N, CA, C and O atoms as a Tinker XYZ file with bonds, in Angstrom:
   440  protein
     1  N     59.620000  136.946000  109.314000    73     2
     2  CA    59.144000  135.613000  109.591000    64     1     3
     3  C     59.510000  135.231000  111.021000    63     2     4     5
     4  O     59.848000  134.078000  111.287000    81     3
     5  N     59.447000  136.162000  111.914000    73     3     6
     6  CA    59.777000  135.877000  113.307000    64     5     7
     7  C     58.758000  134.908000  113.889000    63     6     8     9
     8  O     57.550000  135.132000  113.801000    81     7
     9  N     59.246000  133.854000  114.470000    73     7    10
    10  CA    58.387000  132.883000  115.122000    64     9    11
    11  C     59.151000  132.260000  116.278000    63    10    12    13
    12  O     60.382000  132.251000  116.296000    81    11
    13  N     58.406000  131.743000  117.234000    73    11    14
    14  CA    59.016000  131.047000  118.370000    64    13    15
    15  C     58.583000  129.597000  118.341000    63    14    16    17
    16  O     57.454000  129.281000  117.964000    81    15
    17  N     59.485000  128.720000  118.739000    73    15    18
    18  CA    59.153000  127.298000  118.830000    64    17    19
    19  C     60.092000  126.646000  119.833000    63    18    20    21
    20  O     61.109000  127.223000  120.218000    81    19
    21  N     59.739000  125.441000  120.247000    73    19    22
    22  CA    60.537000  124.687000  121.208000    64    21    23
    23  C     61.310000  123.593000  120.490000    63    22    24    25
    24  O     60.873000  123.076000  119.461000    81    23
    25  N     62.466000  123.248000  121.048000    73    23    26
    26  CA    63.291000  122.170000  120.499000    64    25    27
    27  C     63.656000  121.190000  121.607000    63    26    28    29
    28  O     63.727000  121.553000  122.781000    81    27
    29  N     63.883000  119.950000  121.214000    73    27    30
    30  CA    64.305000  118.900000  122.149000    64    29    31
    31  C     65.826000  118.888000  122.271000    63    30    32    33
    32  O     66.473000  117.904000  121.911000    81    31
    33  N     66.387000  119.961000  122.768000    73    31    34
    34  CA    67.827000  120.101000  122.995000    64    33    35
    35  C     67.988000  120.968000  124.230000    63    34    36    37
    36  O     67.132000  121.797000  124.536000    81    35
    37  N     69.095000  120.770000  124.939000    73    35    38
    38  CA    69.333000  121.701000  126.040000    64    37    39
    39  C     69.845000  123.015000  125.452000    63    38    40    41
    40  O     70.248000  123.075000  124.290000    81    39
    41  N     69.822000  124.047000  126.257000    73    39    42
    42  CA    70.142000  125.396000  125.793000    64    41    43
    43  C     71.538000  125.487000  125.183000    63    42    44    45
    44  O     71.711000  126.098000  124.128000    81    43
    45  N     72.522000  124.895000  125.825000    73    43    46
    46  CA    73.910000  124.961000  125.329000    64    45    47
    47  C     74.055000  124.265000  123.980000    63    46    48    49
    48  O     74.668000  124.805000  123.059000    81    47
    49  N     73.484000  123.060000  123.867000    73    47    50
    50  CA    73.572000  122.320000  122.605000    64    49    51
    51  C     72.857000  123.067000  121.486000    63    50    52    53
    52  O     73.329000  123.094000  120.350000    81    51
    53  N     71.727000  123.668000  121.808000    73    51    54
    54  CA    70.973000  124.440000  120.821000    64    53    55
    55  C     71.787000  125.648000  120.367000    63    54    56    57
    56  O     71.878000  125.925000  119.171000    81    55
    57  N     72.371000  126.357000  121.305000    73    55    58
    58  CA    73.194000  127.512000  120.962000    64    57    59
    59  C     74.367000  127.136000  120.076000    63    58    60    61
    60  O     74.704000  127.862000  119.140000    81    59
    61  N     74.989000  126.004000  120.369000    73    59    62
    62  CA    76.117000  125.555000  119.554000    64    61    63
    63  C     75.656000  125.147000  118.162000    63    62    64    65
    64  O     76.333000  125.442000  117.177000    81    63
    65  N     74.506000  124.470000  118.066000    73    63    66
    66  CA    73.968000  124.075000  116.761000    64    65    67
    67  C     73.651000  125.299000  115.904000    63    66    68    69
    68  O     73.931000  125.312000  114.705000    81    67
    69  N     73.072000  126.315000  116.515000    73    67    70
    70  CA    72.771000  127.553000  115.795000    64    69    71
    71  C     74.068000  128.211000  115.330000    63    70    72    73
    72  O     74.190000  128.591000  114.166000    81    71
    73  N     75.019000  128.341000  116.223000    73    71    74
    74  CA    76.294000  128.980000  115.878000    64    73    75
    75  C     76.993000  128.237000  114.742000    63    74    76    77
    76  O     77.476000  128.856000  113.793000    81    75
    77  N     77.045000  126.918000  114.842000    73    75    78
    78  CA    77.688000  126.127000  113.791000    64    77    79
    79  C     76.979000  126.302000  112.454000    63    78    80    81
    80  O     77.630000  126.445000  111.419000    81    79
    81  N     75.650000  126.292000  112.468000    73    79    82
    82  CA    74.890000  126.427000  111.223000    64    81    83
    83  C     75.136000  127.783000  110.566000    63    82    84    85
    84  O     75.301000  127.866000  109.349000    81    83
    85  N     75.160000  128.819000  111.353000    73    83    86
    86  CA    75.306000  130.170000  110.798000    64    85    87
    87  C     76.739000  130.454000  110.368000    63    86    88    89
    88  O     76.950000  131.086000  109.333000    81    87
    89  N     77.718000  130.008000  111.125000    73    87    90
    90  CA    79.106000  130.359000  110.803000    64    89    91
    91  C     79.811000  129.338000  109.920000    63    90    92    93
    92  O     80.776000  129.686000  109.240000    81    91
    93  N     79.356000  128.091000  109.910000    73    91    94
    94  CA    80.036000  127.073000  109.110000    64    93    95
    95  C     79.477000  126.944000  107.699000    63    94    96    97
    96  O     80.240000  126.788000  106.746000    81    95
    97  N     78.152000  127.007000  107.553000    73    95    98
    98  CA    77.562000  126.740000  106.247000    64    97    99
    99  C     77.459000  127.989000  105.377000    63    98   100   101
   100  O     77.364000  127.881000  104.155000    81    99
   101  N     77.477000  129.146000  105.977000    73    99   102
   102  CA    77.418000  130.402000  105.230000    64   101   103
   103  C     78.447000  131.349000  105.829000    63   102   104   105
   104  O     79.125000  131.007000  106.797000    81   103
   105  N     78.558000  132.510000  105.264000    73   103   106
   106  CA    79.586000  133.438000  105.742000    64   105   107
   107  C     79.070000  134.363000  106.834000    63   106   108   109
   108  O     79.460000  135.529000  106.895000    81   107
   109  N     78.208000  133.860000  107.685000    73   107   110
   110  CA    77.724000  134.649000  108.813000    64   109   111
   111  C     78.804000  134.779000  109.870000    63   110   112   113
   112  O     79.583000  133.853000  110.095000    81   111
   113  N     78.843000  135.925000  110.512000    73   111   114
   114  CA    79.796000  136.139000  111.592000    64   113   115
   115  C     79.045000  136.584000  112.846000    63   114   116   117
   116  O     78.045000  137.297000  112.770000    81   115
   117  N     79.542000  136.154000  113.979000    73   115   118
   118  CA    78.948000  136.528000  115.255000    64   117   119
   119  C     79.384000  137.945000  115.606000    63   118   120   121
   120  O     80.578000  138.235000  115.678000    81   119
   121  N     78.408000  138.827000  115.825000    73   119   122
   122  CA    78.707000  140.201000  116.229000    64   121   123
   123  C     78.786000  140.296000  117.740000    63   122   124   125
   124  O     79.715000  140.891000  118.286000    81   123
   125  N     77.804000  139.705000  118.417000    73   123   126
   126  CA    77.776000  139.765000  119.879000    64   125   127
   127  C     76.973000  138.597000  120.424000    63   126   128   129
   128  O     76.115000  138.030000  119.747000    81   127
   129  N     77.275000  138.260000  121.654000    73   127   130
   130  CA    76.648000  137.136000  122.344000    64   129   131
   131  C     76.452000  137.559000  123.787000    63   130   132   133
   132  O     77.388000  138.042000  124.425000    81   131
   133  N     75.243000  137.383000  124.308000    73   131   134
   134  CA    74.952000  137.810000  125.674000    64   133   135
   135  C     74.139000  136.729000  126.371000    63   134   136   137
   136  O     73.199000  136.184000  125.793000    81   135
   137  N     74.497000  136.422000  127.600000    73   135   138
   138  CA    73.778000  135.424000  128.390000    64   137   139
   139  C     73.367000  136.023000  129.719000    63   138   140   141
   140  O     74.105000  136.811000  130.313000    81   139
   141  N     72.183000  135.645000  130.185000    73   139   142
   142  CA    71.703000  136.096000  131.484000    64   141   143
   143  C     70.997000  134.923000  132.161000    63   142   144   145
   144  O     70.315000  134.129000  131.513000    81   143
   145  N     71.175000  134.833000  133.464000    73   143   146
   146  CA    70.513000  133.795000  134.256000    64   145   147
   147  C     69.430000  134.436000  135.106000    63   146   148   149
   148  O     69.609000  135.531000  135.640000    81   147
   149  N     68.317000  133.749000  135.225000    73   147   150
   150  CA    67.223000  134.230000  136.073000    64   149   151
   151  C     67.435000  133.687000  137.482000    63   150   152   153
   152  O     67.813000  132.525000  137.628000    81   151
   153  N     67.207000  134.484000  138.523000    73   151   154
   154  CA    67.413000  134.022000  139.900000    64   153   155
   155  C     66.574000  132.790000  140.257000    63   154   156   157
   156  O     66.983000  131.981000  141.091000    81   155
   157  N     65.418000  132.648000  139.635000    73   155   158
   158  CA    64.548000  131.499000  139.922000    64   157   159
   159  C     64.908000  130.281000  139.077000    63   158   160   161
   160  O     64.273000  129.234000  139.200000    81   159
   161  N     65.909000  130.409000  138.229000    73   159   162
   162  CA    66.327000  129.306000  137.370000    64   161   163
   163  C     66.054000  129.622000  135.914000    63   162   164   165
   164  O     65.144000  130.384000  135.589000    81   163
   165  N     66.826000  129.048000  135.073000    73   163   166
   166  CA    66.682000  129.279000  133.642000    64   165   167
   167  C     67.675000  130.312000  133.146000    63   166   168   169
   168  O     68.205000  131.125000  133.904000    81   167
   169  N     67.902000  130.249000  131.858000    73   167   170
   170  CA    68.877000  131.126000  131.210000    64   169   171
   171  C     68.294000  131.672000  129.917000    63   170   172   173
   172  O     67.367000  131.102000  129.342000    81   171
   173  N     68.851000  132.773000  129.478000    73   171   174
   174  CA    68.500000  133.365000  128.189000    64   173   175
   175  C     69.798000  133.717000  127.473000    63   174   176   177
   176  O     70.723000  134.271000  128.068000    81   175
   177  N     69.850000  133.388000  126.202000    73   175   178
   178  CA    71.013000  133.683000  125.374000    64   177   179
   179  C     70.539000  134.504000  124.177000    63   178   180   181
   180  O     69.558000  134.152000  123.523000    81   179
   181  N     71.238000  135.591000  123.901000    73   179   182
   182  CA    70.955000  136.412000  122.724000    64   181   183
   183  C     72.228000  136.444000  121.887000    63   182   184   185
   184  O     73.293000  136.821000  122.375000    81   183
   185  N     72.112000  136.048000  120.635000    73   183   186
   186  CA    73.255000  136.069000  119.720000    64   185   187
   187  C     72.866000  136.861000  118.478000    63   186   188   189
   188  O     71.792000  136.656000  117.912000    81   187
   189  N     73.742000  137.765000  118.060000    73   187   190
   190  CA    73.489000  138.582000  116.876000    64   189   191
   191  C     74.557000  138.252000  115.839000    63   190   192   193
   192  O     75.755000  138.339000  116.107000    81   191
   193  N     74.093000  137.870000  114.646000    73   191   194
   194  CA    74.976000  137.512000  113.539000    64   193   195
   195  C     74.783000  138.513000  112.401000    63   194   196   197
   196  O     73.769000  139.207000  112.325000    81   195
   197  N     75.776000  138.568000  111.527000    73   195   198
   198  CA    75.730000  139.471000  110.387000    64   197   199
   199  C     76.238000  138.736000  109.155000    63   198   200   201
   200  O     77.107000  137.869000  109.246000    81   199
   201  N     75.690000  139.091000  108.015000    73   199   202
   202  CA    76.133000  138.511000  106.748000    64   201   203
   203  C     75.879000  139.527000  105.641000    63   202   204   205
   204  O     74.883000  140.249000  105.674000    81   203
   205  N     76.770000  139.581000  104.672000    73   203   206
   206  CA    76.546000  140.423000  103.500000    64   205   207
   207  C     75.887000  139.575000  102.420000    63   206   208   209
   208  O     76.391000  138.514000  102.052000    81   207
   209  N     74.761000  140.054000  101.920000    73   207   210
   210  CA    74.058000  139.387000  100.825000    64   209   211
   211  C     74.163000  140.276000   99.589000    63   210   212   213
   212  O     73.719000  141.424000   99.596000    81   211
   213  N     74.754000  139.729000   98.533000    73   211   214
   214  CA    74.908000  140.505000   97.308000    64   213   215
   215  C     73.565000  140.799000   96.669000    63   214   216   217
   216  O     73.358000  141.887000   96.131000    81   215
   217  N     72.637000  139.830000   96.721000    73   215   218
   218  CA    71.346000  140.053000   96.063000    64   217   219
   219  C     70.526000  141.129000   96.765000    63   218   220   221
   220  O     69.687000  141.774000   96.136000    81   219
   221  N     70.758000  141.330000   98.058000    73   219   222
   222  CA    70.069000  142.404000   98.778000    64   221   223
   223  C     70.873000  143.694000   98.709000    63   222   224   225
   224  O     70.352000  144.776000   98.983000    81   223
   225  N     72.141000  143.573000   98.342000    73   223   226
   226  CA    73.002000  144.742000   98.276000    64   225   227
   227  C     73.222000  145.377000   99.631000    63   226   228   229
   228  O     73.389000  146.592000   99.741000    81   227
   229  N     73.222000  144.544000  100.669000    73   227   230
   230  CA    73.282000  145.098000  102.007000    64   229   231
   231  C     73.742000  144.030000  102.986000    63   230   232   233
   232  O     73.808000  142.844000  102.661000    81   231
   233  N     74.056000  144.480000  104.181000    73   231   234
   234  CA    74.367000  143.559000  105.264000    64   233   235
   235  C     73.077000  143.263000  106.001000    63   234   236   237
   236  O     72.254000  144.150000  106.228000    81   235
   237  N     72.914000  142.010000  106.367000    73   235   238
   238  CA    71.735000  141.590000  107.114000    64   237   239
   239  C     72.149000  141.160000  108.504000    63   238   240   241
   240  O     73.274000  140.705000  108.714000    81   239
   241  N     71.251000  141.303000  109.442000    73   239   242
   242  CA    71.497000  140.797000  110.787000    64   241   243
   243  C     70.496000  139.702000  111.099000    63   242   244   245
   244  O     69.378000  139.682000  110.585000    81   243
   245  N     70.927000  138.807000  111.944000    73   243   246
   246  CA    70.082000  137.731000  112.442000    64   245   247
   247  C     70.255000  137.706000  113.952000    63   246   248   249
   248  O     71.355000  137.485000  114.457000    81   247
   249  N     69.167000  137.932000  114.664000    73   247   250
   250  CA    69.179000  137.873000  116.120000    64   249   251
   251  C     68.498000  136.587000  116.537000    63   250   252   253
   252  O     67.353000  136.332000  116.162000    81   251
   253  N     69.197000  135.778000  117.312000    73   251   254
   254  CA    68.661000  134.505000  117.793000    64   253   255
   255  C     68.559000  134.589000  119.309000    63   254   256   257
   256  O     69.543000  134.865000  119.995000    81   255
   257  N     67.366000  134.350000  119.818000    73   255   258
   258  CA    67.118000  134.391000  121.256000    64   257   259
   259  C     66.729000  132.992000  121.701000    63   258   260   261
   260  O     65.781000  132.405000  121.178000    81   259
   261  N     67.460000  132.467000  122.662000    73   259   262
   262  CA    67.187000  131.142000  123.221000    64   261   263
   263  C     66.915000  131.303000  124.708000    63   262   264   265
   264  O     67.587000  132.078000  125.388000    81   263
   265  N     65.932000  130.572000  125.212000    73   263   266
   266  CA    65.720000  130.568000  126.659000    64   265   267
   267  C     65.176000  129.219000  127.089000    63   266   268   269
   268  O     64.599000  128.475000  126.296000    81   267
   269  N     65.375000  128.923000  128.368000    73   267   270
   270  CA    64.816000  127.697000  128.945000    64   269   271
   271  C     64.042000  128.017000  130.224000    63   270   272   273
   272  O     64.047000  127.235000  131.175000    81   271
   273  N     63.381000  129.166000  130.237000    73   271   274
   274  CA    62.639000  129.605000  131.421000    64   273   275
   275  C     61.467000  128.693000  131.761000    63   274   276   277
   276  O     61.057000  128.623000  132.919000    81   275
   277  N     60.927000  127.999000  130.778000    73   275   278
   278  CA    59.784000  127.108000  131.021000    64   277   279
   279  C     60.219000  125.666000  131.256000    63   278   280   281
   280  O     59.378000  124.781000  131.412000    81   279
   281  N     61.531000  125.427000  131.281000    73   279   282
   282  CA    62.028000  124.066000  131.418000    64   281   283
   283  C     62.260000  123.398000  130.077000    63   282   284   285
   284  O     62.765000  122.276000  130.019000    81   283
   285  N     61.898000  124.074000  129.001000    73   283   286
   286  CA    62.136000  123.599000  127.636000    64   285   287
   287  C     62.889000  124.696000  126.894000    63   286   288   289
   288  O     62.774000  125.873000  127.236000    81   287
   289  N     63.650000  124.316000  125.893000    73   287   290
   290  CA    64.420000  125.302000  125.141000    64   289   291
   291  C     63.554000  125.923000  124.054000    63   290   292   293
   292  O     63.053000  125.239000  123.162000    81   291
   293  N     63.392000  127.243000  124.155000    73   291   294
   294  CA    62.599000  127.997000  123.177000    64   293   295
   295  C     63.555000  128.766000  122.273000    63   294   296   297
   296  O     64.577000  129.280000  122.726000    81   295
   297  N     63.208000  128.836000  120.990000    73   295   298
   298  CA    64.009000  129.522000  119.976000    64   297   299
   299  C     63.162000  130.623000  119.350000    63   298   300   301
   300  O     61.998000  130.409000  119.012000    81   299
   301  N     63.753000  131.798000  119.200000    73   299   302
   302  CA    63.085000  132.896000  118.497000    64   301   303
   303  C     64.136000  133.580000  117.630000    63   302   304   305
   304  O     65.201000  133.954000  118.121000    81   303
   305  N     63.840000  133.744000  116.349000    73   303   306
   306  CA    64.775000  134.366000  115.406000    64   305   307
   307  C     64.150000  135.600000  114.777000    63   306   308   309
   308  O     62.958000  135.628000  114.471000    81   307
   309  N     64.979000  136.619000  114.590000    73   307   310
   310  CA    64.550000  137.851000  113.938000    64   309   311
   311  C     65.650000  138.251000  112.960000    63   310   312   313
   312  O     66.807000  138.406000  113.350000    81   311
   313  N     65.290000  138.416000  111.696000    73   311   314
   314  CA    66.280000  138.848000  110.709000    64   313   315
   315  C     65.849000  140.176000  110.116000    63   314   316   317
   316  O     64.658000  140.479000  110.042000    81   315
   317  N     66.822000  140.958000  109.699000    73   315   318
   318  CA    66.491000  142.250000  109.113000    64   317   319
   319  C     67.714000  142.957000  108.604000    63   318   320   321
   320  O     68.829000  142.436000  108.649000    81   319
   321  N     67.482000  144.163000  108.116000    73   319   322
   322  CA    68.570000  144.994000  107.625000    64   321   323
   323  C     68.693000  145.009000  106.123000    63   322   324   325
   324  O     69.518000  145.742000  105.579000    81   323
   325  N     67.886000  144.211000  105.432000    73   323   326
   326  CA    67.980000  144.166000  103.977000    64   325   327
   327  C     67.313000  145.353000  103.325000    63   326   328   329
   328  O     66.606000  146.119000  103.979000    81   327
   329  N     67.535000  145.500000  102.051000    73   327   330
   330  CA    66.923000  146.585000  101.296000    64   329   331
   331  C     67.870000  147.763000  101.167000    63   330   332   333
   332  O     68.921000  147.820000  101.805000    81   331
   333  N     67.471000  148.690000  100.334000    73   331   334
   334  CA    68.299000  149.869000  100.101000    64   333   335
   335  C     67.488000  151.128000  100.340000    63   334   336   337
   336  O     66.301000  151.175000  100.014000    81   335
   337  N     68.109000  152.134000  100.898000    73   335   338
   338  CA    67.444000  153.408000  101.116000    64   337   339
   339  C     66.203000  153.259000  101.970000    63   338   340   341
   340  O     66.241000  152.652000  103.040000    81   339
   341  N     65.102000  153.817000  101.490000    73   339   342
   342  CA    63.844000  153.760000  102.228000    64   341   343
   343  C     63.083000  152.465000  101.991000    63   342   344   345
   344  O     62.081000  152.208000  102.659000    81   343
   345  N     63.540000  151.648000  101.054000    73   343   346
   346  CA    62.829000  150.419000  100.706000    64   345   347
   347  C     63.341000  149.255000  101.537000    63   346   348   349
   348  O     64.548000  149.090000  101.716000    81   347
   349  N     62.418000  148.451000  102.039000    73   347   350
   350  CA    62.797000  147.316000  102.874000    64   349   351
   351  C     62.767000  146.005000  102.096000    63   350   352   353
   352  O     62.868000  144.936000  102.699000    81   351
   353  N     62.634000  146.059000  100.804000    73   351   354
   354  CA    62.571000  144.857000   99.980000    64   353   355
   355  C     63.970000  144.283000   99.837000    63   354   356   357
   356  O     64.881000  144.963000   99.363000    81   355
   357  N     64.143000  143.026000  100.247000    73   355   358
   358  CA    65.494000  142.451000  100.251000    64   357   359
   359  C     65.616000  141.185000   99.411000    63   358   360   361
   360  O     66.567000  140.423000   99.584000    81   359
   361  N     64.677000  140.950000   98.510000    73   359   362
   362  CA    64.707000  139.792000   97.623000    64   361   363
   363  C     64.719000  138.473000   98.387000    63   362   364   365
   364  O     65.232000  137.478000   97.875000    81   363
   365  N     64.175000  138.440000   99.583000    73   363   366
   366  CA    64.094000  137.212000  100.376000    64   365   367
   367  C     65.363000  136.873000  101.131000    63   366   368   369
   368  O     65.453000  135.801000  101.729000    81   367
   369  N     66.341000  137.757000  101.118000    73   367   370
   370  CA    67.633000  137.455000  101.738000    64   369   371
   371  C     67.525000  137.304000  103.249000    63   370   372   373
   372  O     68.152000  136.408000  103.814000    81   371
   373  N     66.749000  138.151000  103.921000    73   371   374
   374  CA    66.656000  138.042000  105.384000    64   373   375
   375  C     65.958000  136.749000  105.783000    63   374   376   377
   376  O     66.341000  136.114000  106.766000    81   375
   377  N     64.940000  136.358000  105.028000    73   375   378
   378  CA    64.266000  135.086000  105.316000    64   377   379
   379  C     65.209000  133.909000  105.080000    63   378   380   381
   380  O     65.189000  132.935000  105.832000    81   379
   381  N     66.024000  133.999000  104.051000    73   379   382
   382  CA    66.998000  132.950000  103.763000    64   381   383
   383  C     68.020000  132.821000  104.888000    63   382   384   385
   384  O     68.401000  131.710000  105.257000    81   383
   385  N     68.461000  133.946000  105.431000    73   383   386
   386  CA    69.419000  133.948000  106.538000    64   385   387
   387  C     68.798000  133.268000  107.758000    63   386   388   389
   388  O     69.446000  132.455000  108.418000    81   387
   389  N     67.563000  133.599000  108.049000    73   387   390
   390  CA    66.862000  133.008000  109.191000    64   389   391
   391  C     66.612000  131.514000  108.986000    63   390   392   393
   392  O     66.677000  130.736000  109.937000    81   391
   393  N     66.326000  131.116000  107.751000    73   391   394
   394  CA    66.031000  129.710000  107.466000    64   393   395
   395  C     67.207000  128.786000  107.756000    63   394   396   397
   396  O     67.010000  127.592000  107.984000    81   395
   397  N     68.417000  129.314000  107.750000    73   395   398
   398  CA    69.591000  128.500000  108.095000    64   397   399
   399  C     69.418000  127.920000  109.499000    63   398   400   401
   400  O     69.721000  126.749000  109.732000    81   399
   401  N     68.935000  128.734000  110.428000    73   399   402
   402  CA    68.707000  128.277000  111.805000    64   401   403
   403  C     67.561000  127.278000  111.844000    63   402   404   405
   404  O     67.674000  126.227000  112.474000    81   403
   405  N     66.449000  127.600000  111.170000    73   403   406
   406  CA    65.282000  126.719000  111.202000    64   405   407
   407  C     65.610000  125.341000  110.624000    63   406   408   409
   408  O     65.159000  124.326000  111.154000    81   407
   409  N     66.384000  125.300000  109.552000    73   407   410
   410  CA    66.764000  124.005000  108.959000    64   409   411
   411  C     67.672000  123.214000  109.900000    63   410   412   413
   412  O     67.525000  121.999000  110.026000    81   411
   413  N     68.600000  123.890000  110.555000    73   411   414
   414  CA    69.521000  123.197000  111.468000    64   413   415
   415  C     68.782000  122.597000  112.658000    63   414   416   417
   416  O     69.166000  121.541000  113.161000    81   415
   417  N     67.725000  123.264000  113.111000    73   415   418
   418  CA    66.994000  122.801000  114.295000    64   417   419
   419  C     65.763000  121.971000  113.955000    63   418   420   421
   420  O     65.105000  121.456000  114.858000    81   419
   421  N     65.439000  121.832000  112.682000    73   419   422
   422  CA    64.226000  121.113000  112.266000    64   421   423
   423  C     64.097000  119.716000  112.879000    63   422   424   425
   424  O     62.996000  119.350000  113.290000    81   423
   425  N     65.162000  118.921000  112.959000    73   423   426
   426  CA    65.008000  117.579000  113.542000    64   425   427
   427  C     64.650000  117.591000  115.032000    63   426   428   429
   428  O     64.213000  116.574000  115.571000    81   427
   429  N     64.830000  118.714000  115.686000    73   427   430
   430  CA    64.612000  118.805000  117.132000    64   429   431
   431  C     63.352000  119.578000  117.506000    63   430   432   433
   432  O     63.031000  119.708000  118.688000    81   431
   433  N     62.636000  120.093000  116.505000    73   431   434
   434  CA    61.438000  120.899000  116.800000    64   433   435
   435  C     60.329000  120.054000  117.388000    63   434   436   437
   436  O     60.143000  118.894000  117.020000    81   435
   437  N     59.587000  120.662000  118.319000    73   435   438
   438  CA    58.415000  119.998000  118.906000    64   437   439
   439  C     57.164000  120.617000  118.350000    63   438   440
   440  O     56.061000  120.207000  118.710000    81   439
């Protein structure tokens, strides 16, 4: 369910809201966080989170990419890693992990 959208928040506030939603409301943990600045202005933040879902029987990852290259804060989320063996069926767990971010940012979506 990867999608991109804009929010009415600055990049730092958005990043903090995402981090708080993922680590406070569920047992997600931050694996890595990377920031880069563009010479012409703007920043990009990539954060990778992980969570174990019992119903998927696996660990899931959630990658959140934030940027303000257009002067507005854009959000893009990608979740995955669910399923067992060759099967990618995860009982909706990866979508549920991603929805934590979408719900936290819903009041700020444009």
